[in-house]
C-alpha positions as CSV (number, residue, x, y, z in Angstrom):
1,M,-27.7,349.2,164.5
2,L,-28.1,352.1,167.1
3,D,-32.2,352.2,167.0
4,N,-31.9,348.6,168.8
5,I,-29.3,350.5,171.9
6,L,-31.3,351.5,175.1
7,I,-30.1,353.9,177.3
8,V,-31.9,354.8,180.9
9,V,-30.5,358.7,181.8
10,K,-31.3,359.3,185.3
11,G,-32.2,363.1,185.4
12,A,-33.5,365.2,183.0
13,G,-32.2,368.9,183.9
14,D,-30.8,371.4,181.6
15,L,-27.3,369.5,180.9
16,A,-29.3,366.2,181.2
17,T,-31.5,366.8,178.1
18,G,-28.1,367.7,176.4
19,V,-27.6,364.5,176.4
20,I,-30.5,362.9,176.0
21,H,-31.2,365.2,173.2
22,R,-27.5,364.3,171.4
23,L,-28.5,360.5,172.4
24,H,-31.6,360.6,171.1
25,R,-30.5,362.6,167.7
26,A,-27.8,360.0,167.3
27,G,-30.6,357.3,167.4
28,L,-30.6,355.5,170.7
29,K,-33.3,354.7,172.0
30,V,-33.3,356.9,175.5
31,V,-35.7,357.0,178.3
32,A,-35.7,359.4,180.9
33,T,-36.3,359.3,185.0
34,E,-37.4,362.6,187.0
35,L,-38.9,363.9,190.4
36,P,-42.6,364.4,190.4
37,Q,-41.8,367.7,190.5
38,P,-38.4,368.7,189.4
39,L,-36.8,371.9,190.9
40,V,-35.2,372.6,187.2
41,I,-34.7,376.2,186.7
42,R,-33.7,376.2,183.0
43,R,-37.3,375.0,182.3
44,A,-37.8,375.7,178.5
45,V,-35.0,374.1,177.9
46,A,-35.2,370.6,180.1
47,F,-37.1,368.1,179.4
48,A,-38.3,367.8,183.0
49,S,-40.6,370.7,182.3
50,A,-42.5,367.5,181.0
51,M,-43.5,366.1,184.1
52,Y,-45.6,369.5,184.9
53,R,-47.5,369.1,180.9
54,E,-48.1,365.9,179.1
55,S,-44.9,366.7,176.5
56,W,-42.4,369.3,176.1
57,E,-40.4,370.1,173.0
58,V,-37.0,371.2,173.2
59,E,-35.1,371.9,169.4
60,G,-37.4,369.1,167.7
61,V,-37.8,366.6,170.1
62,I,-40.3,365.9,172.8
63,A,-40.0,364.3,175.8
64,R,-43.5,362.7,177.2
65,R,-44.7,362.3,180.2
66,V,-45.7,358.7,180.8
67,T,-46.9,356.6,184.0
68,D,-46.5,352.9,182.3
69,E,-44.9,350.4,180.6
70,S,-47.7,350.8,177.5
71,G,-47.6,354.4,177.8
72,L,-43.4,354.3,177.1
73,N,-43.5,351.7,174.2
74,R,-46.5,354.1,172.4
75,A,-44.0,357.0,173.4
76,L,-40.8,355.5,171.8
77,N,-42.6,354.1,168.6
78,A,-43.7,357.5,167.9
79,G,-39.7,358.8,168.2
80,E,-40.2,360.7,171.3
81,V,-38.7,360.0,174.7
82,P,-40.7,358.8,177.8
83,L,-39.9,360.7,181.5
84,L,-41.3,358.7,184.5
85,A,-41.5,359.7,187.5
86,D,-39.1,357.3,188.7
87,P,-36.6,359.4,191.4
88,Q,-34.9,355.9,192.2
89,A,-34.7,354.7,188.5
90,K,-36.5,351.4,189.1
91,I,-37.2,351.0,185.5
92,V,-33.7,350.1,185.2
93,Q,-34.0,346.6,186.5
94,H,-37.3,346.5,184.6
95,L,-36.1,347.6,181.4
96,Q,-32.3,346.0,181.4
97,P,-30.8,348.8,179.4
98,H,-28.0,348.9,177.7
99,A,-26.6,352.1,179.3
100,V,-27.5,354.0,181.9
101,V,-26.4,357.7,182.3
102,D,-26.4,359.3,185.8
103,A,-27.0,363.0,185.0
104,I,-28.5,363.9,188.0
105,M,-25.9,366.2,189.2
106,A,-26.1,366.1,192.5
107,K,-22.1,366.1,193.0
108,R,-22.6,362.9,194.7
109,N,-23.7,359.3,194.0
110,T,-27.2,358.7,195.1
111,G,-27.6,355.0,193.6
112,T,-25.7,354.0,190.5
113,N,-23.4,351.5,190.5
114,L,-21.3,349.3,187.9
115,A,-24.1,346.7,187.9
116,D,-26.7,348.6,187.1
117,A,-26.1,348.1,182.6
118,P,-23.5,346.7,180.6
119,V,-22.6,350.4,180.2
120,V,-22.4,353.1,183.4
121,V,-21.4,356.6,182.2
122,A,-21.6,359.6,185.5
123,L,-21.6,363.4,185.0
124,G,-19.2,365.3,186.7
125,P,-18.1,365.0,190.7
126,G,-18.8,362.5,193.1
127,F,-18.3,359.1,190.8
128,T,-15.2,357.0,190.0
129,A,-14.5,355.1,186.8
130,G,-14.3,351.5,187.5
131,Q,-15.8,351.5,191.3
132,D,-19.4,352.7,191.1
133,C,-19.6,353.8,187.6
134,H,-17.5,352.8,184.1
135,A,-17.0,356.1,182.6
136,V,-17.2,359.8,184.5
137,I,-17.9,362.9,182.0
138,E,-15.9,365.8,182.6
139,T,-18.7,369.1,183.3
140,N,-16.1,371.9,184.2
141,R,-16.1,374.7,182.4
142,G,-12.6,374.9,181.0
143,H,-10.5,373.4,179.0
144,N,-11.8,369.3,179.9
145,L,-14.9,370.3,179.7
146,G,-16.7,366.4,178.0
147,R,-13.7,365.3,178.5
148,V,-14.5,360.9,178.9
149,I,-12.5,360.3,182.0
150,L,-12.0,356.1,182.1
151,C,-10.1,356.0,185.0
152,G,-10.4,358.0,187.9
153,G,-13.2,360.7,188.9
154,A,-13.9,364.3,187.5
155,E,-12.5,367.8,188.6
156,A,-13.7,368.4,192.6
157,D,-16.8,371.0,192.7
158,T,-15.2,374.5,193.6
159,G,-18.4,375.4,195.0
160,T,-18.4,378.9,192.8
161,P,-20.7,379.1,189.8
162,G,-19.1,379.3,186.4
163,A,-18.7,382.6,185.3
164,V,-21.1,383.2,182.7
165,G,-20.4,387.1,180.8
166,G,-17.7,387.6,183.5
167,E,-20.7,386.6,186.0
168,S,-20.5,384.0,188.9
169,S,-22.4,384.2,191.9
170,R,-24.0,387.4,191.2
171,R,-25.8,386.0,188.3
172,L,-28.2,383.8,190.2
173,L,-31.4,384.2,192.3
174,R,-31.7,382.5,195.2
175,A,-34.3,382.2,198.1
176,P,-34.5,384.6,200.7
177,A,-36.4,381.9,202.9
178,D,-37.9,379.3,203.5
179,G,-41.3,378.7,201.8
180,E,-43.6,378.8,198.5
181,F,-42.0,380.2,195.1
182,A,-44.0,382.6,193.1
183,G,-42.3,384.3,190.4
184,R,-43.3,387.3,189.2
185,H,-41.1,387.5,185.2
186,Q,-41.0,384.9,182.7
187,I,-37.5,383.4,180.9
188,G,-36.4,385.4,178.1
189,D,-37.7,389.0,180.5
190,L,-34.8,391.4,180.5
191,V,-34.8,392.3,184.5
192,S,-32.3,395.4,185.9
193,A,-30.2,395.3,189.4
194,G,-32.4,395.8,192.5
195,E,-35.8,395.0,190.4
196,T,-38.0,392.3,192.2
197,V,-37.7,388.8,189.7
198,A,-39.9,386.6,192.3
199,E,-41.2,386.0,196.2
200,V,-40.4,383.1,198.3
201,A,-43.2,383.1,200.9
202,G,-43.9,387.1,200.0
203,R,-40.1,388.1,200.1
204,P,-38.7,389.7,197.5
205,V,-36.3,387.7,195.3
206,V,-34.2,390.4,193.6
207,A,-31.6,391.0,190.8
208,Q,-28.2,391.5,191.6
209,I,-27.0,392.1,187.7
210,D,-28.7,393.4,184.4
211,G,-29.4,391.0,181.7
212,V,-32.8,388.4,180.8
213,L,-33.8,385.9,183.2
214,R,-31.9,383.0,181.8
215,G,-33.8,379.8,184.2
216,I,-36.6,380.3,187.2
217,L,-38.5,377.9,189.5
218,H,-42.3,377.0,188.6
219,D,-44.6,378.4,190.9
220,G,-45.9,376.8,193.3
221,L,-42.4,374.7,194.6
222,I,-41.9,375.1,198.0
223,V,-38.2,375.6,198.5
224,R,-35.3,376.3,201.4
225,A,-33.7,379.6,202.4
226,G,-30.5,379.7,200.1
227,Y,-32.0,377.5,197.1
228,K,-31.4,379.1,193.8
229,V,-34.6,379.6,192.0
230,G,-33.7,381.4,189.1
231,D,-30.4,382.3,186.9
232,I,-29.9,385.8,184.8
233,D,-27.6,385.6,181.8
234,P,-25.9,389.1,181.5
235,R,-25.1,388.8,178.1
236,A,-28.6,389.2,177.5
237,V,-28.9,387.4,174.0
238,I,-32.8,386.3,174.6
239,E,-32.2,383.1,172.4
240,H,-30.0,381.7,174.5
241,C,-32.6,381.0,177.2
242,F,-34.7,379.0,173.9
243,S,-31.9,376.4,173.2
244,I,-29.7,374.1,174.4
245,S,-26.4,375.5,176.1
246,D,-22.4,375.1,174.6
247,K,-22.1,373.3,178.5
248,A,-24.5,370.6,178.1
249,R,-23.7,369.9,174.0
250,A,-20.4,369.3,175.1
251,I,-20.9,367.2,178.0
252,G,-24.1,365.5,175.3
253,G,-21.0,364.4,172.9
254,G,-18.5,362.9,175.8
255,V,-22.0,361.0,176.7
256,L,-22.3,359.8,173.5
257,E,-18.2,358.8,173.2
258,A,-18.5,356.7,176.3
259,I,-21.2,354.9,175.7
260,L,-20.0,354.2,171.9
261,Y,-16.8,353.2,173.0
262,L,-17.8,351.1,175.8
263,L,-20.1,349.2,173.9
264,R,-17.7,347.9,171.5
265,N,-15.4,346.5,175.6
266,H,-18.9,345.6,177.0
267,P,-21.1,343.2,174.4
268,C,-24.6,343.5,174.7
269,G,-25.6,340.5,172.8
């Protein structure tokens, strides 16, 4: 039965949330790990937001911040996704899950290896299937998005954000300096080019295009100059801000496929 399969997902940002949501809906037990103060942009659709509150709900699935094994078990028994502040994912050694999914999206391997679990799946560039994981999931938009790669790696990082509504780099908001972040707008607000959307150390973060504010950092976080602090969607569909993206759903489907396929070839007893 799928409800006996335990998965640990490293990361709980918006793409990781698409993965977690799909695995959970398929009936698998999922535990997620994150930084104590995650620098997540699309907070409305990221289970990482539970780190700033007791819980966070995305499309009917609840992630609950827990601090110990008893809290973890209570959340699982309640049909929720336990979320731990565990940057090194040390819980993996304790839980010995059937599968580990590296969804950190660091574009490099920060510590995942084949010995972590019977099945190890990683998202995007920085991993090689057969060397540090059993499968890599393609994360670049295009024909191969969500593809399960069992030999080799994903497409290389282009360094250019994917186009949304015809806009790429200009849709992103970046910190103008090092310092504390403070937003002036909320996710779902319509903004105009030239408008100040946030501040970093008192310096304005200005929108380059018209659209809806799809994501913005949590107030009070310390960022460095050039760091991404927000995301404007030129399509200006407010509902998109509060639902899992097509990209995250495709990647989630790839992860589910990879786990179920590999479990047949890596039996867990």
